[in-house]
C-alpha positions as CSV (number, residue, x, y, z in Angstrom):
1,M,-7.1,-20.8,15.8
2,P,-3.8,-21.4,14.2
3,S,-0.6,-20.4,16.0
4,Q,0.8,-17.1,15.1
5,T,3.9,-18.8,13.7
6,A,1.7,-20.9,11.4
7,C,-0.3,-17.9,10.1
8,A,1.2,-16.2,7.0
9,F,-0.1,-12.8,8.1
10,C,1.2,-13.1,11.6
11,A,4.6,-13.9,10.1
12,I,4.5,-10.6,8.1
13,V,3.6,-8.7,11.4
14,A,6.5,-10.4,13.1
15,G,8.9,-9.0,10.4
16,G,8.5,-11.4,7.6
17,E,8.5,-10.6,4.0
18,G,5.7,-8.3,2.8
19,H,5.3,-5.1,0.9
20,V,3.9,-3.1,3.9
21,V,2.0,0.1,3.1
22,L,0.5,0.9,6.5
23,D,1.9,0.0,9.9
24,D,0.5,1.5,13.1
25,E,0.0,0.2,16.7
26,G,-3.0,-2.1,15.9
27,C,-3.0,-2.6,12.1
28,M,-0.8,-3.4,9.1
29,A,-1.6,-3.3,5.4
30,F,0.5,-4.7,2.6
31,L,0.2,-5.5,-1.1
32,D,-1.6,-8.8,-1.9
33,H,0.9,-11.1,-3.6
34,R,-1.7,-12.2,-6.1
35,P,-3.6,-9.0,-6.8
36,V,-6.8,-8.6,-8.7
37,F,-5.2,-5.4,-10.0
38,P,-1.9,-3.7,-9.0
39,G,-2.4,-1.8,-5.8
40,H,-4.7,-4.5,-4.3
41,C,-3.9,-4.3,-0.5
42,L,-4.8,-6.4,2.5
43,L,-5.5,-4.7,5.8
44,I,-5.1,-6.8,8.9
45,P,-5.3,-6.3,12.7
46,K,-1.8,-7.1,14.1
47,P,-3.1,-9.5,16.7
48,H,-4.5,-12.7,15.3
49,F,-8.3,-12.7,14.9
50,E,-9.7,-15.1,12.4
51,T,-12.9,-13.3,11.4
52,L,-14.7,-10.0,11.7
53,T,-16.9,-11.4,14.4
54,D,-13.7,-12.2,16.5
55,L,-12.5,-8.6,16.4
56,P,-13.1,-7.1,19.8
57,P,-15.5,-4.1,19.8
58,D,-12.8,-1.6,20.9
59,R,-10.7,-2.5,17.8
60,V,-13.5,-2.1,15.2
61,L,-13.4,1.7,14.9
62,P,-9.6,2.0,14.5
63,F,-9.6,-0.9,12.1
64,F,-12.2,0.5,9.8
65,A,-10.8,4.0,10.1
66,N,-7.6,2.5,8.6
67,A,-9.7,0.7,5.9
68,Q,-11.2,4.1,5.0
69,S,-7.8,5.8,4.8
70,L,-6.4,2.9,2.9
71,A,-9.2,3.0,0.3
72,A,-8.7,6.7,-0.2
73,A,-4.9,6.2,-0.5
74,V,-5.2,3.3,-3.0
75,E,-7.6,5.2,-5.1
76,A,-5.3,8.2,-5.2
77,A,-2.1,6.3,-5.6
78,M,-3.3,4.1,-8.4
79,G,-5.3,6.8,-10.3
80,A,-8.3,4.7,-9.7
81,E,-11.9,5.8,-10.1
82,G,-12.9,3.9,-7.0
83,T,-12.2,0.9,-4.9
84,F,-13.7,-2.5,-4.1
85,V,-13.5,-3.2,-0.3
86,A,-14.4,-6.7,0.9
87,I,-14.0,-9.2,3.7
88,N,-14.5,-12.9,3.6
89,N,-15.4,-14.7,6.8
90,R,-14.3,-18.4,6.6
91,V,-15.8,-19.1,3.2
92,S,-13.3,-18.1,0.5
93,Q,-10.9,-16.8,3.2
94,S,-7.6,-18.2,2.0
95,V,-5.7,-17.1,5.1
96,P,-7.6,-17.6,8.4
97,H,-6.6,-14.1,9.7
98,L,-9.1,-11.2,9.4
99,H,-8.2,-9.1,6.4
100,V,-9.9,-6.5,4.3
101,H,-9.3,-6.4,0.6
102,V,-8.9,-2.9,-0.9
103,V,-8.8,-3.2,-4.7
104,P,-8.4,-0.2,-7.0
105,R,-11.2,0.0,-9.6
106,K,-11.7,1.8,-12.9
107,K,-14.8,1.7,-15.1
108,K,-14.7,-1.2,-17.6
109,D,-11.8,-2.8,-15.8
110,G,-13.2,-6.2,-16.5
111,L,-14.0,-7.1,-12.9
112,R,-17.6,-8.4,-13.0
113,G,-18.2,-8.5,-9.3
114,F,-20.0,-11.3,-7.7
115,F,-22.7,-13.4,-9.3
116,W,-24.7,-14.4,-6.3
117,P,-28.0,-16.3,-6.8
118,R,-30.9,-14.3,-5.6
119,L,-33.7,-16.0,-3.8
120,R,-37.1,-14.9,-2.4
121,Y,-38.4,-15.7,1.0
122,G,-41.1,-18.4,1.0
123,S,-43.5,-16.2,2.9
124,A,-43.8,-13.0,4.9
125,E,-43.7,-15.1,8.0
126,E,-40.3,-16.6,7.0
127,M,-39.0,-13.1,6.3
128,G,-40.2,-11.9,9.7
129,D,-38.7,-15.0,11.5
130,T,-35.4,-14.3,9.8
131,Q,-35.6,-10.6,10.8
132,A,-36.3,-11.6,14.4
133,R,-33.5,-14.1,14.6
134,I,-30.9,-11.6,13.3
135,R,-32.2,-8.9,15.7
136,E,-32.0,-11.3,18.6
137,A,-28.4,-12.3,17.7
138,L,-27.5,-8.6,17.6
139,K,-29.1,-8.1,21.0
140,R,-27.2,-11.0,22.5
141,R,-23.9,-9.8,21.0
142,R,-24.4,-6.3,22.4
143,S,-25.2,-7.5,25.9
């Protein structure tokens, strides 16, 4: 985990430069300096957690309650028809500090979304094995 002084988002929390739109006890949101569209915000937990899986369970609800409020606010403030809300965990995560992107959207705004390759499972057994592995990982995480 990078030190808080080396993390760009921790620097904003510490009072560095950032166009803050939300600041409460546990979270901060600010405008992305390279927005997809104007109004694109980043919501972060104030303490440094690298990914969603690092966020302690007692912080999940307040964090996502803020994401919900921010999505509504961005939509209203920007006259948007909706929002795109996303998190990258490690892959494509340009700053290794958990952050939720909230991007205002309008129909025909030119954003094409993600072009993910779609694959099929090799067999029903492979699909069942995958299901069991994920369920087991969830069970371990909850214990």
